A tleap script that builds the chain and sets N, CA, C and O, in Angstrom:
source leaprc.protein.ff14SB
mol = sequence {
  NMET ASN VAL ARG VAL GLN PHE TYR ALA GLN
  LEU ARG ASP LEU THR GLY ALA SER GLU LEU
  ASP VAL ASP LEU PRO ASP LYS ALA THR VAL
  GLY ASP LEU GLN THR LYS ILE TYR GLU LYS
  VAL PRO THR LEU ARG SER GLN ASP LYS SER
  ILE LEU ILE GLY ALA GLY VAL GLU PHE VAL
  ASP GLY ASN TYR GLU LEU THR PRO GLY GLU
  GLU ILE PRO LEU MET PRO PRO VAL GLN ARG
  CGLY
}
set mol.1.N position { -26.113 -4.235 16.100 }
set mol.1.CA position { -25.536 -4.367 17.324 }
set mol.1.C position { -25.120 -3.109 18.078 }
set mol.1.O position { -24.941 -2.056 17.467 }
set mol.2.N position { -24.971 -3.199 19.320 }
set mol.2.CA position { -24.415 -1.863 20.014 }
set mol.2.C position { -23.358 -2.223 20.735 }
set mol.2.O position { -23.251 -3.247 21.409 }
set mol.3.N position { -22.372 -1.154 20.550 }
set mol.3.CA position { -21.123 -1.177 21.563 }
set mol.3.C position { -20.799 0.041 22.254 }
set mol.3.O position { -20.915 1.120 21.674 }
set mol.4.N position { -20.407 -0.038 23.437 }
set mol.4.CA position { -19.952 1.191 24.024 }
set mol.4.C position { -18.531 1.442 24.024 }
set mol.4.O position { -17.668 0.597 24.263 }
set mol.5.N position { -18.323 2.792 23.709 }
set mol.5.CA position { -16.774 3.182 23.725 }
set mol.5.C position { -16.591 4.006 24.734 }
set mol.5.O position { -17.347 4.931 25.032 }
set mol.6.N position { -15.446 3.657 25.368 }
set mol.6.CA position { -15.052 4.539 26.506 }
set mol.6.C position { -13.992 5.448 26.248 }
set mol.6.O position { -12.975 4.968 25.748 }
set mol.7.N position { -14.025 6.660 26.487 }
set mol.7.CA position { -12.907 7.624 26.207 }
set mol.7.C position { -11.999 7.829 27.473 }
set mol.7.O position { -12.464 7.669 28.602 }
set mol.8.N position { -10.755 8.170 27.265 }
set mol.8.CA position { -9.653 8.349 28.414 }
set mol.8.C position { -8.940 9.467 28.116 }
set mol.8.O position { -8.776 9.846 26.956 }
set mol.9.N position { -8.521 10.002 29.030 }
set mol.9.CA position { -7.563 11.251 29.042 }
set mol.9.C position { -8.006 12.295 28.132 }
set mol.9.O position { -9.164 12.710 28.182 }
set mol.10.N position { -6.994 12.830 27.149 }
set mol.10.CA position { -7.562 13.845 26.345 }
set mol.10.C position { -8.604 13.384 25.238 }
set mol.10.O position { -9.159 14.265 24.581 }
set mol.11.N position { -8.793 12.526 25.085 }
set mol.11.CA position { -9.867 11.972 24.119 }
set mol.11.C position { -11.298 12.136 24.935 }
set mol.11.O position { -12.313 12.500 24.340 }
set mol.12.N position { -11.292 11.910 25.990 }
set mol.12.CA position { -12.486 12.393 26.941 }
set mol.12.C position { -12.831 13.931 26.696 }
set mol.12.O position { -13.940 14.341 26.354 }
set mol.13.N position { -11.730 14.697 26.921 }
set mol.13.CA position { -11.722 16.132 26.710 }
set mol.13.C position { -12.129 16.545 25.323 }
set mol.13.O position { -12.841 17.526 25.110 }
set mol.14.N position { -11.682 15.811 24.454 }
set mol.14.CA position { -12.050 16.296 22.926 }
set mol.14.C position { -13.515 15.811 22.656 }
set mol.14.O position { -14.098 16.402 21.748 }
set mol.15.N position { -14.164 14.861 23.286 }
set mol.15.CA position { -15.440 14.343 23.043 }
set mol.15.C position { -16.410 15.005 23.891 }
set mol.15.O position { -17.582 15.119 23.532 }
set mol.16.N position { -15.965 15.467 25.047 }
set mol.16.CA position { -16.837 16.070 26.096 }
set mol.16.C position { -17.654 15.036 26.844 }
set mol.16.O position { -18.499 15.410 27.657 }
set mol.17.N position { -17.415 13.621 26.581 }
set mol.17.CA position { -17.837 12.504 27.239 }
set mol.17.C position { -16.990 11.382 27.525 }
set mol.17.O position { -16.042 11.085 26.798 }
set mol.18.N position { -17.300 10.752 28.556 }
set mol.18.CA position { -16.488 9.300 28.853 }
set mol.18.C position { -16.935 8.380 28.046 }
set mol.18.O position { -16.149 7.486 27.730 }
set mol.19.N position { -18.134 8.369 27.578 }
set mol.19.CA position { -18.556 7.154 26.907 }
set mol.19.C position { -19.656 7.507 25.821 }
set mol.19.O position { -20.490 8.403 25.952 }
set mol.20.N position { -19.528 6.669 24.735 }
set mol.20.CA position { -20.407 6.751 23.618 }
set mol.20.C position { -21.143 5.520 23.168 }
set mol.20.O position { -20.407 4.582 22.861 }
set mol.21.N position { -22.420 5.323 23.064 }
set mol.21.CA position { -22.975 4.142 22.598 }
set mol.21.C position { -23.091 4.235 20.934 }
set mol.21.O position { -23.549 5.253 20.415 }
set mol.22.N position { -22.690 3.217 20.220 }
set mol.22.CA position { -22.722 3.333 18.950 }
set mol.22.C position { -23.527 1.937 18.252 }
set mol.22.O position { -23.328 0.771 18.593 }
set mol.23.N position { -24.249 2.298 17.447 }
set mol.23.CA position { -24.938 1.111 16.738 }
set mol.23.C position { -24.382 0.754 15.545 }
set mol.23.O position { -24.089 1.653 14.758 }
set mol.24.N position { -24.174 -0.428 15.251 }
set mol.24.CA position { -23.540 -0.867 13.994 }
set mol.24.C position { -24.036 -2.125 13.598 }
set mol.24.O position { -24.597 -2.855 14.416 }
set mol.25.N position { -23.864 -2.486 12.275 }
set mol.25.CA position { -24.349 -3.725 11.771 }
set mol.25.C position { -23.627 -5.101 12.448 }
set mol.25.O position { -22.589 -4.963 13.095 }
set mol.26.N position { -24.155 -6.253 12.287 }
set mol.26.CA position { -23.594 -7.495 12.927 }
set mol.26.C position { -22.188 -7.673 11.924 }
set mol.26.O position { -22.080 -7.390 10.731 }
set mol.27.N position { -21.308 -8.165 12.729 }
set mol.27.CA position { -19.805 -8.654 11.983 }
set mol.27.C position { -19.111 -7.176 11.700 }
set mol.27.O position { -18.192 -7.135 10.883 }
set mol.28.N position { -19.511 -6.040 12.321 }
set mol.28.CA position { -18.732 -5.003 12.194 }
set mol.28.C position { -17.406 -4.980 12.783 }
set mol.28.O position { -17.188 -5.757 13.712 }
set mol.29.N position { -16.380 -4.112 12.332 }
set mol.29.CA position { -15.022 -4.247 12.750 }
set mol.29.C position { -14.647 -2.862 13.462 }
set mol.29.O position { -15.289 -1.819 13.338 }
set mol.30.N position { -13.706 -3.008 14.085 }
set mol.30.CA position { -13.054 -1.764 14.609 }
set mol.30.C position { -13.173 -0.745 13.701 }
set mol.30.O position { -13.754 0.318 13.919 }
set mol.31.N position { -12.539 -1.113 12.523 }
set mol.31.CA position { -12.488 -0.005 11.532 }
set mol.31.C position { -13.903 0.740 11.232 }
set mol.31.O position { -13.945 1.959 11.070 }
set mol.32.N position { -14.950 -0.007 11.175 }
set mol.32.CA position { -16.327 0.341 10.910 }
set mol.32.C position { -16.573 1.169 12.199 }
set mol.32.O position { -16.980 2.319 12.036 }
set mol.33.N position { -16.392 0.759 13.344 }
set mol.33.CA position { -16.709 1.565 14.519 }
set mol.33.C position { -16.023 2.894 14.563 }
set mol.33.O position { -16.710 3.803 15.029 }
set mol.34.N position { -14.699 3.224 14.139 }
set mol.34.CA position { -14.055 4.221 14.065 }
set mol.34.C position { -14.591 5.263 12.962 }
set mol.34.O position { -14.504 6.482 13.109 }
set mol.35.N position { -15.057 4.740 12.033 }
set mol.35.CA position { -15.565 5.416 10.909 }
set mol.35.C position { -17.195 6.091 11.671 }
set mol.35.O position { -17.520 7.240 11.373 }
set mol.36.N position { -17.776 5.553 12.288 }
set mol.36.CA position { -19.049 5.948 12.895 }
set mol.36.C position { -18.766 7.028 14.036 }
set mol.36.O position { -19.426 8.042 14.262 }
set mol.37.N position { -17.505 6.520 14.773 }
set mol.37.CA position { -17.104 7.577 15.939 }
set mol.37.C position { -16.907 8.878 15.323 }
set mol.37.O position { -17.478 9.879 15.756 }
set mol.38.N position { -15.953 8.904 14.116 }
set mol.38.CA position { -15.528 10.189 13.512 }
set mol.38.C position { -16.606 10.884 12.825 }
set mol.38.O position { -16.437 12.051 12.473 }
set mol.39.N position { -17.848 10.190 12.571 }
set mol.39.CA position { -18.971 11.037 12.097 }
set mol.39.C position { -19.623 11.606 13.077 }
set mol.39.O position { -20.159 12.699 12.897 }
set mol.40.N position { -19.687 10.939 14.314 }
set mol.40.CA position { -20.330 11.526 15.438 }
set mol.40.C position { -19.524 12.719 16.173 }
set mol.40.O position { -20.081 13.708 16.650 }
set mol.41.N position { -18.132 12.483 16.195 }
set mol.41.CA position { -17.293 13.168 16.930 }
set mol.41.C position { -16.072 13.609 15.974 }
set mol.41.O position { -14.980 13.070 16.154 }
set mol.42.N position { -16.236 14.609 14.927 }
set mol.42.CA position { -15.095 14.836 13.997 }
set mol.42.C position { -13.789 15.189 14.687 }
set mol.42.O position { -12.715 14.917 14.152 }
set mol.43.N position { -13.867 15.790 15.861 }
set mol.43.CA position { -12.447 16.203 16.444 }
set mol.43.C position { -11.684 15.089 16.591 }
set mol.43.O position { -10.481 15.261 16.394 }
set mol.44.N position { -12.048 13.980 16.885 }
set mol.44.CA position { -11.258 12.919 17.025 }
set mol.44.C position { -10.376 12.285 15.890 }
set mol.44.O position { -9.434 11.513 16.071 }
set mol.45.N position { -10.792 12.694 14.833 }
set mol.45.CA position { -10.155 12.174 13.507 }
set mol.45.C position { -8.661 12.673 13.582 }
set mol.45.O position { -7.746 12.000 13.107 }
set mol.46.N position { -8.479 13.779 14.146 }
set mol.46.CA position { -6.930 14.469 14.229 }
set mol.46.C position { -6.013 13.541 15.077 }
set mol.46.O position { -4.790 13.582 14.944 }
set mol.47.N position { -6.731 12.568 16.091 }
set mol.47.CA position { -5.999 11.789 16.799 }
set mol.47.C position { -5.793 10.207 16.383 }
set mol.47.O position { -5.250 9.350 17.080 }
set mol.48.N position { -6.403 10.022 14.982 }
set mol.48.CA position { -6.449 8.650 14.494 }
set mol.48.C position { -5.420 8.058 14.699 }
set mol.48.O position { -5.499 7.069 15.427 }
set mol.49.N position { -4.199 8.406 14.186 }
set mol.49.CA position { -2.920 7.701 14.074 }
set mol.49.C position { -2.281 7.173 15.617 }
set mol.49.O position { -1.477 6.255 15.775 }
set mol.50.N position { -2.787 7.890 16.503 }
set mol.50.CA position { -2.164 7.653 17.783 }
set mol.50.C position { -3.108 7.172 18.935 }
set mol.50.O position { -2.721 7.206 20.103 }
set mol.51.N position { -4.447 6.691 18.562 }
set mol.51.CA position { -5.294 6.251 19.347 }
set mol.51.C position { -4.965 4.737 19.463 }
set mol.51.O position { -4.573 4.027 18.538 }
set mol.52.N position { -5.206 4.327 20.849 }
set mol.52.CA position { -4.927 2.844 21.094 }
set mol.52.C position { -6.422 2.464 21.387 }
set mol.52.O position { -7.291 3.137 21.942 }
set mol.53.N position { -6.478 1.249 20.878 }
set mol.53.CA position { -7.987 0.798 20.714 }
set mol.53.C position { -7.909 -0.662 21.579 }
set mol.53.O position { -7.110 -1.546 21.271 }
set mol.54.N position { -8.778 -0.765 22.608 }
set mol.54.CA position { -8.686 -2.108 23.324 }
set mol.54.C position { -9.994 -2.829 23.270 }
set mol.54.O position { -11.091 -2.286 23.142 }
set mol.55.N position { -9.759 -4.129 23.384 }
set mol.55.CA position { -10.933 -5.055 23.443 }
set mol.55.C position { -10.578 -6.231 24.677 }
set mol.55.O position { -9.726 -7.116 24.603 }
set mol.56.N position { -11.431 -5.966 25.727 }
set mol.56.CA position { -11.217 -6.954 26.864 }
set mol.56.C position { -9.879 -6.368 27.438 }
set mol.56.O position { -9.858 -5.219 27.880 }
set mol.57.N position { -8.769 -7.161 27.429 }
set mol.57.CA position { -7.737 -6.687 28.103 }
set mol.57.C position { -6.393 -6.485 27.099 }
set mol.57.O position { -5.239 -6.300 27.485 }
set mol.58.N position { -6.821 -6.563 25.830 }
set mol.58.CA position { -5.721 -6.561 24.638 }
set mol.58.C position { -5.914 -5.258 23.896 }
set mol.58.O position { -7.019 -4.716 23.893 }
set mol.59.N position { -4.888 -4.743 23.274 }
set mol.59.CA position { -4.994 -3.862 21.981 }
set mol.59.C position { -5.544 -4.606 20.788 }
set mol.59.O position { -5.333 -5.811 20.644 }
set mol.60.N position { -6.192 -3.948 20.000 }
set mol.60.CA position { -6.608 -4.316 18.802 }
set mol.60.C position { -6.504 -3.437 17.577 }
set mol.60.O position { -6.342 -2.220 17.666 }
set mol.61.N position { -6.592 -4.018 16.552 }
set mol.61.CA position { -6.491 -3.089 15.229 }
set mol.61.C position { -7.823 -3.080 14.619 }
set mol.61.O position { -8.781 -3.661 15.129 }
set mol.62.N position { -7.887 -2.313 13.352 }
set mol.62.CA position { -9.204 -2.055 12.616 }
set mol.62.C position { -9.800 -3.267 12.301 }
set mol.62.O position { -11.026 -3.164 12.259 }
set mol.63.N position { -9.388 -4.353 12.071 }
set mol.63.CA position { -9.756 -5.719 11.648 }
set mol.63.C position { -10.404 -6.531 12.613 }
set mol.63.O position { -11.029 -7.520 12.229 }
set mol.64.N position { -10.330 -6.208 13.957 }
set mol.64.CA position { -10.837 -6.718 14.876 }
set mol.64.C position { -12.501 -6.859 14.696 }
set mol.64.O position { -13.124 -5.845 14.382 }
set mol.65.N position { -13.085 -7.898 14.862 }
set mol.65.CA position { -14.547 -8.065 14.684 }
set mol.65.C position { -15.307 -7.919 16.071 }
set mol.65.O position { -15.049 -8.676 17.006 }
set mol.66.N position { -16.143 -7.030 16.149 }
set mol.66.CA position { -16.793 -6.683 17.403 }
set mol.66.C position { -17.760 -7.706 17.537 }
set mol.66.O position { -18.047 -8.458 16.606 }
set mol.67.N position { -18.405 -7.779 18.952 }
set mol.67.CA position { -19.464 -8.607 19.413 }
set mol.67.C position { -20.567 -7.615 20.054 }
set mol.67.O position { -20.227 -6.557 20.584 }
set mol.68.N position { -21.743 -7.981 19.978 }
set mol.68.CA position { -22.764 -7.170 20.571 }
set mol.68.C position { -22.522 -6.987 22.122 }
set mol.68.O position { -22.121 -7.843 22.911 }
set mol.69.N position { -22.842 -5.737 22.363 }
set mol.69.CA position { -22.489 -5.285 23.855 }
set mol.69.C position { -21.173 -5.311 24.238 }
set mol.69.O position { -20.952 -5.389 25.446 }
set mol.70.N position { -20.260 -5.264 23.483 }
set mol.70.CA position { -18.709 -5.186 23.920 }
set mol.70.C position { -18.509 -3.653 24.226 }
set mol.70.O position { -19.055 -2.695 23.678 }
set mol.71.N position { -17.629 -3.672 25.192 }
set mol.71.CA position { -17.077 -2.193 25.584 }
set mol.71.C position { -15.837 -2.172 24.927 }
set mol.71.O position { -15.119 -3.172 24.902 }
set mol.72.N position { -15.486 -0.970 24.321 }
set mol.72.CA position { -14.337 -0.743 23.491 }
set mol.72.C position { -13.703 0.700 24.219 }
set mol.72.O position { -14.259 1.789 24.077 }
set mol.73.N position { -12.499 0.513 24.983 }
set mol.73.CA position { -11.931 1.689 25.337 }
set mol.73.C position { -10.934 2.243 24.204 }
set mol.73.O position { -10.194 1.537 23.518 }
set mol.74.N position { -11.044 3.505 24.145 }
set mol.74.CA position { -10.134 4.200 23.190 }
set mol.74.C position { -9.211 5.184 23.987 }
set mol.74.O position { -9.776 5.931 24.786 }
set mol.75.N position { -8.099 5.251 23.878 }
set mol.75.CA position { -7.199 6.002 24.761 }
set mol.75.C position { -5.843 6.450 24.090 }
set mol.75.O position { -5.356 5.771 23.185 }
set mol.76.N position { -5.236 7.615 24.552 }
set mol.76.CA position { -4.006 8.128 23.866 }
set mol.76.C position { -2.872 7.111 24.244 }
set mol.76.O position { -3.008 6.447 25.271 }
set mol.77.N position { -1.792 6.966 23.480 }
set mol.77.CA position { -0.729 6.355 23.845 }
set mol.77.C position { -0.123 6.703 25.270 }
set mol.77.O position { -0.279 7.848 25.695 }
set mol.78.N position { 0.447 5.921 25.900 }
set mol.78.CA position { 1.215 6.236 27.287 }
set mol.78.C position { 2.118 7.231 26.989 }
set mol.78.O position { 2.784 7.194 25.955 }
set mol.79.N position { 2.212 8.227 27.898 }
set mol.79.CA position { 3.404 9.215 27.760 }
set mol.79.C position { 4.257 9.201 29.109 }
set mol.79.O position { 3.740 9.275 30.224 }
set mol.80.N position { 5.508 9.107 28.893 }
set mol.80.CA position { 6.431 9.231 30.058 }
set mol.80.C position { 6.985 10.617 30.054 }
set mol.80.O position { 7.335 11.282 29.079 }
set mol.81.N position { 7.003 10.980 31.514 }
set mol.81.CA position { 7.289 12.288 31.844 }
set mol.81.C position { 8.531 12.316 32.669 }
set mol.81.O position { 8.976 13.388 33.079 }
savepdb mol mol.pdb
quit
């Protein structure tokens, strides 16, 4: 299956792109997706503990099971200034 990952704020700066299409096996989880992303963009691994991952309008964890064609936003935590 294919999912589209969308990068926001400094994550977009680290990847040099706003989106990335990732091919995964059926029943892949967000954890599987993260592994693939870090293989393609190793600089994101340093942000692993602070990345927020969304699916639809909710934040999800590494156990969330992906569906084909799903768009997954990755973003840094909200900072207050």
